[in-house]
C-alpha positions in Angstrom: 12.2 -77.1 -15.4 14.3 -79.7 -13.6 16.3 -78.5 -10.7 20.1 -78.4 -11.0 22.6 -78.5 -8.2 26.2 -77.5 -9.1 28.8 -80.0 -8.1 31.9 -78.9 -6.1 33.9 -78.2 -9.3 31.5 -75.4 -10.2 30.4 -74.5 -6.7 33.7 -72.7 -6.0 32.3 -69.4 -7.2 29.8 -69.3 -4.4 32.5 -70.1 -1.8 34.9 -67.3 -2.7 35.0 -64.6 0.1 37.4 -62.1 -1.6 36.2 -59.4 -3.9 36.1 -60.3 -7.6 38.5 -58.3 -9.9 37.2 -58.3 -13.4 35.2 -61.5 -14.0 35.2 -65.1 -12.7 33.7 -67.6 -15.1 32.5 -71.2 -15.0 30.6 -73.2 -17.6 28.7 -76.5 -17.5 26.6 -78.5 -20.0 23.5 -80.0 -18.3 20.5 -82.0 -19.3 17.1 -80.2 -18.5 13.8 -81.8 -19.6 15.5 -83.9 -22.2 17.4 -80.9 -23.7 21.1 -80.1 -23.6 21.7 -76.7 -22.0 25.0 -74.8 -21.8 24.9 -73.0 -18.5 27.4 -70.2 -17.7 28.1 -68.5 -14.4 29.7 -65.1 -14.7 30.7 -63.5 -11.4 31.3 -59.9 -12.4 32.9 -57.4 -10.0 30.2 -55.3 -8.3 32.4 -52.2 -7.7 31.6 -49.1 -9.9 35.2 -48.9 -11.0 34.8 -52.2 -12.9 31.5 -51.4 -14.6 33.1 -50.6 -18.0 34.9 -53.9 -18.0 32.0 -56.1 -16.8 29.3 -54.6 -19.0 31.1 -55.9 -22.1 30.3 -59.5 -20.9 26.5 -58.9 -20.9 26.1 -58.5 -24.6 24.0 -61.3 -26.0 22.9 -62.8 -22.7 19.5 -64.6 -22.3 19.0 -64.1 -18.6 20.8 -63.0 -15.5 20.7 -63.3 -11.7 21.6 -60.3 -9.7 22.9 -61.3 -6.3 23.1 -58.9 -3.3 24.1 -59.1 0.4 21.0 -59.4 2.6 22.9 -58.0 5.6 23.7 -54.8 3.7 20.6 -53.0 2.4 22.7 -50.7 0.2 23.6 -53.7 -2.0 19.9 -54.2 -2.7 19.5 -50.6 -3.6 22.4 -50.8 -6.0 20.9 -53.7 -7.9 19.0 -51.3 -10.2 22.4 -50.1 -11.6 22.8 -53.6 -13.2 19.5 -53.7 -15.0 
């Protein structure tokens, strides 16, 4: 699969330092190996109090990336809650 680097318009999700409330969303249509792919980035709030809200967004998904803070081991331990 061809590598894809998000441009600054869609890179903002990775630069946000405040906690997400609910869901942040970005979409982009990209060409990968001659095919048109609609890529979506959903930044769901990681706090337990938002779990009921954010779980509704996962219905029908094809894949997911679970991101955690390398400097805080507990965030890695909590990744299993999202599987």
